[in-house]
N, C-alpha and C positions, 0 to 999 in steps of 0.2 A: 566457497563461501560458508559460513557459519550464521547459522538461525534460530538463535533461541529457544526453546520449546519446539524444536521441529526436527518429525523424524521421517529424512529425504526416504528411506528406502520404504516407509510405511507409506508414506503419499505415493508413492509410484506404484507400490503394491495394489493401492484403493483406488485407484483414476484407472486402470490398465483393466483391473477386471470389473469394472463399471462398462469401461466399455469395450473389452475385448467378448462377455457373456458367458453363458454355458460354452461354447464351440470354437472360439475362437475368430478371427479371420476366414470366412469362411470361403469371400470370396477371390483373397490369396490363395490359400490352399485348394483351390477348384481350378485355378485356373496358372498357377505358376508352379515350376518343379521345386522339388522339395531342396535342392543343392543351388537354386541360380543361385546370382548373386544383386547387390541392389548398390548402384553410388550414385550420392543424390546432391544436389549444393542447396541446402537452407538459406534466402533473402527474405528481406523486407522490400515492400511495396511502398515505403513513404519511409519521410523522417522519422525516428522515435529514439527513446531512449533505449538503452539495454537493461534487464535485470529478468534474472531465471535462466540464464543460458546454461547452466550448471543444470539445473533442472531438466530442462529437454533433454539435455544427454542423455542423461541417468532412464529415462523414458527406453532408450536406445540401448544403453548397455544392460539394460536389465531385461531384455529379450533376446538378446544378443550376447555371450560373454567376449567375441572374437569381434565384436567391431570396432573399426577406425576411425574414431571419432578426431577432426579437428576443428577445434573450436577459436575462428575468428577475430571476434570481440568481445569484450570484458564487461562485466555489468557495472552499470553507469556512463557508458560512453555514449553520448548522443554521434550516429551515424546520419548517413543520407538514403535518402530511397536507392533501389538498385546493391546497396551492399552487401556481399556475402557475411553471412554467420556463422556457419559450421558448415563444412563438408562429413559424411558417413561411407561408408565402404560397408558391405556387410550381406548375409545374409537377409534375400527379398523379401523372406515370409515374412522373418520377427521383424523387419525394419520396416515394412510397410503395416505391421499388425499395432507397431508403438508411435507413427507419424500421425497421428490426430490426437493422439492426447499430448504428446511433445507439442504439435503446435499451440494449439486450444491453451495450454498452461504459458506459455512462451508469448501470442496474443494478449493476454490479458494480462500480466504481470508489465510487458514491455507497454502499454495500455496505460495503465496505474502508473509508472513511473514515466511517459509522457507524461503526463498529465500535472503529475510532482515538480516536473521541471521549469513548466508554463506556470503555475502559481510561485513558486520561490522565483524565477526570474522578473515576475512581476510584482515582485516588494524590494525587487534590490536596491539598497542605499538609501531605503527606510530605518534600517536597523531591527524591523520586524525579521521574525521566523513564522512560516508559517507550519503549522503542526496537523497533522490524519488527527482520525478519530477511532473510537470504537464501530465507529459504520463501519462493517465487513461484511461481506458474502458470509452466512456461517460455516465453517472448517477451512479458510481460505485466510484468518484475521494474521498468520505469522508469516504465509508469503504477500499479502498485502502488502501490509508495512514495511515487508523489505522492500519493498519493488517501489513503493513511498520515498522511504531513506533513499535508493541507487539515483531518483529524482530530484531530491534533494532538499526531499520536505523533514522535519524531527518527527520520529514518534513518541503520540503523548498516550499514554496508559492502556500498555499491550492487555491488561487483564483489569476488572474490578478489582483488587487486591493489591494494586501497583499506588495507591493515593485517594482518598476521601475526595469525592465531586457531588455537593451539595446540589441540589437540582429542588426545582417551582416545586415537586412533586415531596422531596421529602420534608419543605417546608411547610407545603400544605398540610401534610399529617400532624404535626408539631401547632396546626392551631393559625399558624401562619405567622410565626415568631422565631423571626431570622436571625436573632440575637442567640436566642434558647436554644434553638438546634445546632447553631456554632459551637456554641459552649462546651451542647451535651457531643460534639464529636471531634471535640481537640482532647476529653475530658478521656474517652474512648480509643483515641487515633493510634495508639501505640509508635509515637514518634512519626506516622505518616504524614504528609504534607495535606492539608484539608486546603481545596479549592470551595469556594464560591458563586452558584448563579446567583445573577443581578440581573434583573433586569430595568428597574427605576436605579435614577439616582441617589431618591434618598435611602437608597438600599445599604447604600455602599458602607456610610459610619458604622453603619451597628455591627456587618458582617466584620467590617475591622477592628473595631473595639472590643468585640468576643474571642476573636485571635487567628480570624482569617490568616491563611500564608499566602492564597491566592486568590485572585479574581477573573470570572468570566462573563464578561460583558455581554450580555448575549442578545441578540436585536435591535442594536442600537445603531443609530446614523452619525455621520462622521462629528456632527455638530456635539452630538451629547458625550461621543465618545471623550473629543478634546474635554470639554465639562470633565468628564471623570476622570482623567488624565493630567488634571492642574488638578481637582485636589486628593485625588491619591499622594500625588507627588513622590511618586518610588518608594511609598511605603510599600507594597508588595509589589510583582508582576503581576501587570494584565495582560489578558488575553479575550481579544474579540473576536463572537462567530454568532453564527443564522446570516445567512442569506448572504454567506459569500460568494462572490464568483467572481471567473477574472475581470469581468469589466467592473467591481465596485472592489475589488480586493485591495488595488494605490491607493485610492482614498481613506480610505481603512488606517492601511498601514499609513501613513503619513501625519494621523493623528499622535502617535506618540506611544503606542500601545506596544506592549511587547514581543505578543504572539497574536497569530490570529488563527483558528484551525478551521478546518471545512473538511466535510464528507465528501464531496464531488470528487477528490481526489481515487477514494476507494470503491466509491457507491455511482458517482456519476463517468465516470471514464469507458473510452469503448474500447475493445479490443480492438489494434493492431491488426495491418495485414503484411502477415508475414508467409510465404509456400516454402514448401518442399517440390524440388524440381529435380528429374533423373537426370543424368549426368551422359553426354554421351559418349563424351574422352573413358578411356578403360582406367582406371585407378590401378596403383600398384599393387599384383598379389600379395 
């Protein structure tokens, strides 16, 4: 698993520190022998898209260097309820201490990937691509964007320095002059793409005349989006955004826009139901 600007070891260390506290898993240390073994199977209780299986495994290996981990699925796989995802065997205290951190992370990431898959499937055949946004849980952007990609969405602007996105507040600070704002951005963009958010049809031509490389059409109805697509006539890529749901995305994709962005993938998805259960059968020592 390769994620740009993401340190897996540092993430695992931080999450484990948050969960273990100062004294560790006092329950397991109080009830289980130090050399006891734990064999378990991780499975899903609902249909999901996998994202983060390597991250989940890293929690177990961080606390037990001798753990045996067998990953039964890969990121991007669409699996049915009841599917086994991973088998583990190792020191009971260590693996139980890592269990919640591993499950929490995997449940959240698979939830994002599963939601992304639903949105991607909803626009199939239209030519539009689904984009995620920078609306992510702080500190989890790299993982959230990775999960979104595993579900079939396209990553858009990982960080603010990936490209210029002029929004209404930027224009407002410049006295409402969209053309002047775009021109200023183009002059100082250092070759980066300049995207401009417009929420009215009459803003389109001034933005294009000033050199906008791409337009974000904010909170426009399908009828207005079609009008914008006809007006732009392929001069720059068009992205529809604002109020996008699974119920509305298809109609907006059919207007001819190139992209549709939604924060619901990374901010509105629910964690999926994944469990880790003790396996009665003995695994090879």
